[in-house]
C-alpha positions as CSV (number, residue, x, y, z in Angstrom):
1,M,98.5,104.9,87.3
2,G,97.0,103.1,90.2
3,I,97.3,103.7,93.8
4,V,99.9,101.1,94.5
5,E,102.2,102.2,91.6
6,K,102.5,105.6,93.4
7,L,103.7,104.1,96.9
8,R,106.8,102.5,98.3
9,V,107.4,100.8,101.5
10,G,108.9,103.1,104.2
11,M,107.1,106.2,103.1
12,S,105.9,108.4,105.8
13,R,102.0,109.3,106.5
14,Q,102.9,112.8,105.1
15,E,104.4,111.5,101.9
16,V,101.4,109.4,101.4
17,L,99.0,112.2,101.8
18,A,101.1,114.4,99.4
19,V,100.8,111.7,96.9
20,L,97.2,110.4,97.4
21,G,95.4,113.1,99.2
22,S,93.1,112.4,102.2
23,P,92.1,108.9,102.8
24,D,88.4,107.8,102.5
25,D,88.7,106.6,106.1
26,V,91.3,105.8,108.8
27,G,91.8,103.4,111.6
28,G,94.0,101.9,114.2
29,T,94.1,104.7,116.5
30,S,93.9,104.3,120.5
31,R,94.9,106.5,123.5
32,K,98.4,105.5,123.2
33,Y,98.7,105.9,119.4
34,R,96.8,108.9,118.3
35,E,98.1,108.7,114.6
36,P,96.2,106.2,112.5
37,S,98.0,103.1,111.6
38,I,95.5,102.4,108.7
39,F,94.5,104.6,105.6
40,K,91.7,103.4,103.4
41,Y,91.4,104.4,99.9
42,G,88.4,102.7,98.3
43,E,89.0,98.9,98.9
44,I,92.8,99.4,99.4
45,E,94.2,99.6,103.0
46,L,97.7,101.0,103.7
47,H,99.1,99.8,106.9
48,F,101.6,101.8,108.8
49,E,103.9,101.3,111.8
50,R,102.3,102.3,115.1
51,G,103.5,105.8,116.6
52,K,103.9,109.3,115.4
53,D,106.6,108.6,112.8
54,G,105.2,105.3,111.4
55,R,106.3,104.3,108.0
56,L,104.3,102.5,105.3
57,L,104.4,98.7,105.8
58,R,102.0,97.3,103.2
59,A,99.1,97.9,101.1
60,Y,96.3,95.3,101.5
61,T,93.0,94.5,99.9
62,E,90.3,91.8,100.5
63,D,87.8,90.3,97.8
64,G,84.2,89.8,98.4
65,Q,84.9,86.5,100.1
66,G,87.2,87.9,102.8
67,V,90.3,86.6,100.9
68,G,93.1,89.0,101.6
69,T,95.8,90.2,99.1
70,V,99.0,92.1,100.0
71,L,99.6,94.4,97.0
72,L,102.7,96.1,98.5
73,A,105.1,94.8,101.2
């Protein structure tokens, strides 16, 4: 079973971490938003709402040409 099949829109960061474990990288933080809005697992990015209680919005990836594909929204 792949990463995307284990996810659903609206999951919390904690739910995603419980299913997938720690991400390879995170991003989207700032002084205002301390919680990351992006988790990266290999080539797949998971985008969350900003804020402490942000929920999963989409799973996204790009090919070698920079063309993006939404895997889950």
